[in-house]
SEVOSE-415711 format. One record per residue (C-alpha): residue in three letters; z, x, y. Coordinates in steps of 0.5 Angstrom, whole numbers, padded with zeros to 4 digits, always signed. Layout:
residues N
ALAZXY ...
This chain:
residues 576
MET+0000+0000+0000 LEU+0001+0006+0005 ARG-0005+0008+0004 ARG-0008+0002+0006 PHE-0004+0002+0012 LEU-0007+0009+0014 ILE-0014+0006+0013 LEU-0013+0000+0017 LEU-0010+0005+0023 VAL-0016+0009+0023 MET-0021+0003+0022 LEU-0019+0001+0029 VAL-0019+0008+0032 MET-0026+0008+0030 VAL-0028+0002+0034 TRP-0026+0006+0040 ALA-0029+0012+0038 ALA-0036+0010+0036 GLY-0037+0004+0041 ALA-0038+0000+0035 ARG-0035-0006+0031 GLU-0035-0002+0024 THR-0035+0005+0021 ASP-0040+0004+0016 ALA-0044+0010+0014 ASP-0050+0007+0018 THR-0046+0007+0024 VAL-0043+0014+0023 LYS-0050+0017+0022 PRO-0052+0019+0029 TYR-0045+0022+0030 GLN-0046+0027+0024 GLU-0053+0028+0026 ALA-0050+0030+0033 LEU-0045+0035+0030 ALA-0051+0038+0026 ARG-0054+0040+0033 ASP-0048+0041+0037 PRO-0042+0043+0033 ASP-0038+0042+0039 ASP-0040+0035+0041 LYS-0033+0032+0042 ASP-0035+0025+0042 ALA-0038+0026+0035 LEU-0032+0030+0032 ARG-0027+0024+0034 ALA-0032+0019+0031 VAL-0034+0023+0024 GLY-0026+0025+0024 VAL-0024+0018+0024 TYR-0029+0016+0019 TYR-0027+0021+0014 LEU-0020+0018+0015 GLN-0022+0011+0014 HIS-0025+0014+0007 GLY-0020+0018+0005 GLU-0023+0024+0006 PHE-0017+0027+0009 GLY-0019+0035+0008 GLU-0026+0033+0012 ALA-0022+0029+0017 GLU-0017+0035+0018 LYS-0023+0040+0019 CYS-0025+0035+0025 GLY-0019+0035+0028 GLN-0017+0042+0028 HIS-0024+0044+0031 LEU-0022+0039+0037 LEU-0016+0043+0037 ARG-0019+0050+0038 MET-0024+0047+0043 GLY-0018+0044+0047 GLU-0014+0050+0047 GLY-0020+0054+0049 GLY-0020+0050+0055 TYR-0025+0045+0054 GLU-0023+0038+0056 PRO-0016+0039+0054 ASP-0014+0032+0055 PHE-0019+0029+0050 CYS-0020+0035+0045 LEU-0012+0036+0044 LEU-0010+0028+0044 TRP-0015+0027+0039 GLY-0015+0033+0035 HIS-0007+0032+0034 PHE-0008+0025+0032 ILE-0013+0026+0027 VAL-0009+0032+0024 GLY-0003+0028+0024 ALA-0006+0022+0021 ALA-0010+0026+0016 THR-0003+0029+0014 ILE+0001+0023+0013 ASP+0000+0022+0006 THR-0002+0030+0004 GLY+0002+0035+0008 ASP+0009+0037+0011 GLY+0013+0031+0014 MET+0015+0035+0020 GLU+0008+0038+0021 CYS+0005+0031+0021 TYR+0010+0029+0026 ALA+0009+0034+0031 HIS+0002+0033+0031 LEU+0003+0026+0033 GLU+0008+0027+0038 GLN+0004+0032+0042 ALA-0002+0026+0041 ARG+0003+0021+0044 THR+0005+0026+0050 ILE-0002+0027+0052 ALA-0004+0019+0051 GLU+0002+0017+0056 ARG+0001+0022+0061 VAL-0007+0020+0061 GLN-0005+0013+0061 ASP-0009+0012+0055 HIS-0006+0005+0052 LYS-0011+0004+0046 ALA-0010+0011+0044 LEU-0002+0010+0044 MET-0003+0004+0040 SER-0006+0008+0034 ILE-0001+0013+0035 TYR+0005+0008+0035 ASN+0002+0005+0029 SER+0001+0012+0026 PHE+0009+0013+0027 GLY+0010+0007+0024 ILE+0006+0009+0017 TYR+0010+0016+0018 SER+0017+0012+0018 LEU+0015+0008+0012 PHE+0012+0013+0008 VAL+0015+0020+0010 ASN+0022+0017+0011 SER+0022+0010+0007 ASP+0025+0008+0014 THR+0023+0000+0014 TYR+0027-0001+0020 THR+0024+0004+0025 ALA+0017+0002+0022 ILE+0017-0005+0024 SER+0020-0003+0031 TYR+0014+0001+0032 TYR+0009-0004+0029 PHE+0012-0010+0034 GLN+0011-0005+0040 VAL+0004-0004+0038 LEU+0003-0012+0037 GLU+0006-0013+0044 GLU+0001-0008+0047 ALA-0004-0011+0043 ARG-0003-0018+0046 LEU-0002-0015+0053 LEU-0009-0012+0052 GLY-0012-0018+0049 ASP-0014-0014+0043 ARG-0014-0019+0038 ARG-0017-0015+0032 MET-0011-0010+0033 CYS-0006-0016+0033 ALA-0009-0018+0026 VAL-0008-0011+0024 MET-0001-0010+0026 LEU+0001-0017+0023 SER-0002-0015+0017 ASN+0002-0008+0017 ILE+0009-0012+0019 SER+0008-0017+0013 GLY+0007-0010+0009 VAL+0014-0008+0011 TYR+0017-0014+0010 PHE+0014-0014+0003 GLN+0017-0007+0001 ARG+0024-0010+0003 LYS+0023-0016-0001 ASP+0024-0021+0005 THR+0019-0027+0004 THR+0019-0027+0012 GLY+0013-0023+0012 LEU+0009-0028+0009 ARG+0008-0032+0015 TYR+0006-0025+0019 ALA+0000-0024+0013 GLU-0002-0031+0014 ASP-0002-0030+0021 ALA-0006-0024+0021 MET-0011-0028+0016 ARG-0012-0033+0021 ILE-0014-0029+0027 ALA-0018-0025+0023 ARG-0022-0031+0021 GLU-0022-0034+0028 TYR-0026-0027+0030 GLY-0030-0026+0024 GLU-0026-0019+0023 GLU-0027-0018+0016 VAL-0023-0011+0015 PRO-0016-0014+0018 LEU-0018-0020+0014 PHE-0019-0016+0007 TYR-0012-0012+0008 GLY-0008-0019+0011 THR-0011-0022+0005 MET-0008-0017+0000 ASN-0001-0017+0003 ALA-0001-0025+0003 LEU-0003-0024-0005 GLN+0003-0020-0006 TYR+0008-0025-0003 TYR+0004-0030-0007 LEU+0005-0026-0014 MET+0012-0025-0012 LEU+0013-0033-0011 ASP+0012-0036-0018 SER+0011-0043-0014 LEU+0004-0040-0011 PRO+0000-0039-0017 GLY-0006-0043-0014 ARG-0006-0039-0008 ALA-0005-0032-0011 GLU-0012-0034-0015 ALA-0015-0036-0009 ALA-0013-0030-0005 LEU-0015-0025-0011 SER-0022-0028-0011 ASP-0023-0028-0004 LEU-0021-0020-0004 GLU-0026-0019-0010 ARG-0032-0022-0006 MET-0030-0018+0000 TYR-0030-0012-0004 ALA-0036-0013-0007 GLY-0040-0014-0001 GLY-0036-0009+0004 ASP-0034-0002+0005 PHE-0027-0002+0002 SER-0022+0002-0001 GLY-0017-0001-0006 LEU-0020-0002-0013 ALA-0015+0000-0017 ASP-0010-0004-0013 LEU-0014-0010-0014 TYR-0014-0009-0022 MET-0007-0008-0022 TYR-0006-0015-0018 ARG-0011-0018-0023 ALA-0006-0016-0029 GLN+0000-0018-0025 LEU-0004-0025-0024 CYS-0006-0025-0032 GLU+0002-0024-0033 LYS+0004-0030-0030 LYS-0001-0034-0033 GLY+0001-0032-0040 ASP-0005-0028-0041 VAL-0002-0021-0044 ALA-0009-0019-0047 GLY-0012-0020-0040 ALA-0006-0016-0036 TYR-0007-0010-0041 ARG-0014-0010-0040 ASN-0014-0010-0032 TYR-0008-0004-0032 ALA-0013+0000-0036 PHE-0019-0001-0031 ALA-0014+0000-0026 MET-0012+0007-0029 GLU-0019+0009-0030 HIS-0020+0008-0022 PHE-0014+0013-0020 ASP-0019+0018-0017 THR-0020+0013-0011 ALA-0013+0011-0010 GLY-0007+0014-0006 VAL+0000+0017-0009 SER+0003+0010-0007 SER-0002+0006-0011 ILE-0002+0010-0017 THR+0006+0010-0018 ALA+0006+0002-0017 ILE+0001+0002-0022 TYR+0005+0006-0027 VAL+0011+0002-0026 SER+0008-0005-0026 TYR+0005-0003-0033 ALA+0011+0000-0036 HIS+0015-0007-0034 LEU+0010-0011-0037 LEU+0011-0006-0044 ARG+0018-0007-0043 SER+0018-0014-0043 GLU+0014-0014-0049 HIS+0019-0009-0052 ARG+0014-0004-0053 LEU+0019+0001-0050 ALA+0017+0008-0053 THR+0010+0006-0050 ALA+0013+0004-0043 ILE+0017+0011-0043 GLY+0011+0015-0044 VAL+0007+0011-0039 LEU+0013+0013-0034 GLU+0014+0020-0036 GLN+0006+0021-0035 GLY+0008+0018-0028 LEU+0013+0023-0026 ALA+0009+0028-0028 TYR+0003+0026-0024 VAL+0008+0025-0018 ASP+0011+0032-0019 SER+0004+0035-0019 CYS+0003+0032-0012 GLY+0010+0035-0009 ILE+0012+0028-0006 SER+0019+0026-0009 VAL+0019+0020-0005 HIS+0016+0016-0011 GLN+0020+0018-0016 GLU+0026+0013-0014 LYS+0022+0007-0018 LEU+0020+0011-0024 PHE+0027+0013-0025 LYS+0030+0006-0024 GLU+0025+0003-0029 LEU+0026+0009-0034 SER+0034+0008-0034 HIS+0032+0000-0036 CYS+0027+0002-0041 TYR+0032+0007-0044 ALA+0038+0002-0044 GLU+0034-0003-0047 ALA+0032+0002-0053 GLY+0040+0003-0054 GLN+0039+0011-0051 ARG+0045+0010-0046 ASP+0046+0017-0045 LYS+0039+0018-0042 ALA+0039+0011-0039 LEU+0045+0014-0035 ALA+0042+0020-0033 TYR+0036+0017-0030 ALA+0041+0012-0027 PHE+0044+0018-0024 ARG+0038+0021-0022 TYR+0036+0015-0018 GLN+0042+0015-0014 ASP+0041+0022-0013 CYS+0034+0020-0010 LEU+0037+0015-0005 GLU+0043+0020-0003 ARG+0038+0025-0002 ARG+0033+0021+0002 PHE+0039+0019+0007 ASP+0041+0026+0008 ASP+0033+0028+0009 VAL+0032+0022+0014 ARG+0039+0025+0018 GLU+0036+0032+0018 ARG+0029+0030+0020 ALA+0032+0026+0025 LEU+0035+0032+0028 GLN+0028+0036+0027 GLU+0024+0031+0031 MET+0029+0031+0037 ARG+0028+0039+0037 VAL+0020+0038+0036 LYS+0021+0033+0042 HIS+0025+0037+0046 ASP+0020+0043+0045 ILE+0014+0039+0047 TYR+0017+0036+0053 SER+0018+0043+0055 ARG+0011+0045+0054 GLU+0009+0039+0058 GLN+0013+0041+0064 GLN+0010+0048+0064 ILE+0003+0045+0063 ASP+0004+0040+0069 ARG+0007+0046+0074 GLN+0001+0050+0072 GLN-0004+0044+0073 MET-0001+0043+0080 GLU-0003+0050+0082 ILE-0010+0049+0079 LEU-0011+0043+0082 ASP-0009+0045+0089 ASN-0013+0052+0089 HIS-0019+0047+0086 PHE-0018+0043+0092 LYS-0018+0049+0097 MET-0025+0052+0094 ALA-0028+0045+0094 LEU-0027+0044+0102 LEU-0030+0051+0103 GLY-0036+0050+0099 GLY-0035+0051+0092 GLY-0040+0046+0090 ILE-0045+0050+0093 VAL-0045+0055+0087 VAL-0047+0049+0082 LEU-0054+0048+0086 PHE-0055+0055+0087 VAL-0054+0057+0079 ALA-0058+0051+0077 LEU-0064+0052+0081 GLY-0064+0060+0079 MET-0063+0057+0072 ALA-0069+0053+0072 TYR-0074+0058+0075 TYR-0071+0064+0071 GLN-0072+0060+0064 TYR-0073+0052+0064 ARG-0080+0053+0067 LYS-0082+0055+0061 LYS-0078+0049+0057 ASP-0081+0042+0059 ARG-0076+0038+0055 LEU-0070+0042+0058 TYR-0073+0042+0065 GLY-0073+0035+0066 ILE-0065+0035+0064 ILE-0064+0040+0069 VAL-0068+0037+0075 ALA-0064+0031+0074 ARG-0057+0035+0074 ASN-0060+0038+0080 ARG-0061+0032+0084 GLU-0054+0030+0083 SER-0052+0037+0085 MET-0056+0036+0091 GLN-0053+0029+0093 ARG-0046+0032+0092 GLU-0047+0038+0096 GLN-0050+0035+0102 ALA-0043+0031+0102 LEU-0039+0037+0101 GLN-0043+0041+0106 LYS-0042+0035+0111 GLN-0034+0036+0110 VAL-0035+0044+0111 GLU-0039+0043+0117 ALA-0034+0038+0120 LEU-0028+0043+0118 ARG-0031+0049+0121 ALA-0032+0045+0128 GLY-0025+0042+0128 GLU-0023+0050+0127 GLY-0027+0051+0134 VAL-0031+0057+0131 SER-0038+0057+0133 GLN-0043+0061+0129 ALA-0045+0065+0135 ALA-0038+0067+0136 ALA-0037+0069+0128 GLY-0043+0071+0126 LEU-0046+0078+0125 SER-0052+0081+0127 SER-0057+0078+0123 ASP-0061+0085+0122 LYS-0054+0088+0120 GLN-0053+0082+0116 GLN-0060+0082+0112 ASP-0059+0090+0111 LEU-0052+0089+0108 MET-0054+0083+0103 THR-0061+0087+0101 ARG-0056+0093+0099 PHE-0051+0088+0096 THR-0057+0084+0092 ALA-0059+0091+0089 LEU-0052+0093+0087 MET-0052+0087+0083 ASP-0059+0087+0080 GLU-0060+0094+0079 ARG-0053+0097+0077 ARG-0051+0090+0075 LEU-0044+0091+0078 PHE-0042+0084+0076 THR-0041+0086+0068 ASP-0035+0089+0070 PRO-0030+0083+0069 SER-0025+0087+0074 LEU-0030+0087+0080 THR-0027+0086+0087 VAL-0030+0085+0094 ALA-0026+0092+0096 ALA-0030+0096+0090 VAL-0036+0093+0092 ALA-0035+0094+0100 ASP-0033+0102+0098 GLU-0040+0102+0095 LEU-0044+0100+0101 GLY-0040+0104+0106 THR-0037+0098+0109 ASN-0030+0094+0109 ARG-0028+0088+0105 THR-0028+0083+0111 TYR-0035+0085+0114 LEU-0038+0084+0107 SER-0034+0077+0105 ARG-0036+0075+0112 ALA-0044+0077+0111 ILE-0044+0074+0104 ASN-0041+0067+0106 GLU-0045+0067+0112 SER-0052+0068+0108 THR-0050+0064+0102 GLY-0045+0059+0104 LYS-0041+0062+0098 THR-0035+0066+0097 PHE-0036+0073+0094 THR-0033+0071+0087 GLN-0037+0065+0087 VAL-0044+0069+0088 VAL-0041+0074+0082 ASN-0040+0069+0077 SER-0047+0066+0079 TYR-0050+0073+0077 ARG-0046+0073+0070 VAL-0048+0066+0068 ARG-0055+0068+0070 GLN-0054+0074+0065 ALA-0051+0069+0060 VAL-0057+0065+0060 ALA-0062+0070+0059 GLU-0058+0073+0053 ILE-0057+0066+0050 SER-0064+0065+0051 ASP-0066+0071+0046 LEU-0066+0067+0040 GLU-0068+0073+0036 ALA-0061+0077+0038 ASP-0057+0071+0036 LYS-0051+0075+0039 PRO-0044+0071+0038 LEU-0042+0067+0045 LYS-0036+0071+0045 GLN-0040+0078+0046 ILE-0044+0075+0051 ALA-0039+0072+0055 MET-0035+0079+0055 GLU-0042+0083+0056 SER-0044+0078+0062 GLY-0037+0080+0066 PHE-0033+0074+0064 SER-0025+0076+0063 SER-0024+0070+0058 LEU-0028+0065+0053 SER-0025+0059+0057 THR-0027+0062+0064 PHE-0034+0063+0061 TYR-0034+0056+0058 THR-0032+0053+0065 ALA-0037+0057+0069 PHE-0043+0056+0064 GLN-0042+0048+0064 SER-0041+0047+0071 ALA-0047+0051+0073 VAL-0052+0049+0067 GLY-0049+0042+0065 MET-0048+0043+0058 THR-0044+0048+0054 PRO-0046+0055+0051 ALA-0047+0052+0044 ARG-0050+0046+0046 TYR-0055+0050+0050 ARG-0057+0055+0045 ALA-0058+0049+0040 LYS-0063+0045+0044 LEU-0067+0052+0045 LYS-0067+0052+0037 GLU-0070+0045+0037 MET-0076+0048+0042 
């Protein structure tokens, strides 16, 4: 059942990631093709990662999430990449990884989503926390609290699909508590899903309702109808849970007195273990053994349960041992083996006590994780404020000019021979021109307000021209820009002038600062290197050889000037 919750979670995320209602193979195919062209396509990484989550391919999903994390840590759209990277990795490791690692990823995703006010992402994250609380901690109270929190948010946003999903999840938790209150939540989920034509929440809401119908002896007719609906939807859709359906069919056969049919369906369920989660497999072992015990086939029941224990031990997930120990204790007691019955009863009790201790210890670890993440976020906030302040000042002094200058240079240098890419750059140049015109007006107004006239501040045109000619020669011929530690003072010494005089000459001739001009030379050099497809140098090597001090600075400058990442630029060149 927990595996189904995870599927529900990622299904909703995919709706937002892909901009589609369902995440079938046809929907995700364009994103897979986009990734083949550009491995750094963040939207495609999110969509494909969530698709893998939905289909239980957690290893592949985690790869997508880790790629997003590397991009975000490298400085590329960190809010987006880190949010979805942490979320996908966290969701992928709920059923397979270390509990605290999963929690840390989800908590970091939550922190970012709250900071950027992404409420839809927050709903998915809190849903994931509910799954974590239920699966890792066996804490039904906390899980329900998270689910009701998501339900309230979904109602405020008018997200009926998420409402149906949360009602289904809430009903599932109540079922774990053997509380029939959950039946009305499952039926509410079914009603909303039918009303809005949402097949996926309808499927899993019906599955949860079926469990209540099987638990309540008074509703055999409803159980038969619900199971038939599930089998019909499974045959016509892209769903997981076939092993579960066979288990439910077996349980229904038991209630109808069809013991042979029950045995047959349990065998079918076990044949599909390869598509089931650990929780589902454990439930099938226990349910099958319970039938065997009711038929007084105690030796066979014990063998089935021991097989289940071996499987759970091989998975390294001890939380599922409890039900197996409990059923084994009953089997040995009925077989008259009191010592073994007591031994397994004690092991069952030990599991309960250990779970309590684990939950308490994990709560302390979770508080530590929250504190560490909060401290890092505080530091990041301070750094971002400083960066934003600097960016604002640079923009007022003409920072946008470099975008136009470099883009035009690239169009002349390389894209004039590439008709397909040229159109893209022309469109971006037009946008840059519009931005530049607006920015230039601000700069002129600022200068006028300062009362600085061109005549008063200007240099001798002849001297300025001579200085800029020699400066250009240094850049073009001696390639001083390839030195990452290059300063205006060092260049001024080379030209036999002072840094103030040189800075003023560059600013009045180009409208840019010394650093902006030098970075434009570096980007032009990087474009030339990337365009040499035969050399195929690594991007990190190109960045260093072009004079950039770090890979993140390279990515930022390149995308700002050219309109695409270096990786995407290289991929498009290879398509020509």
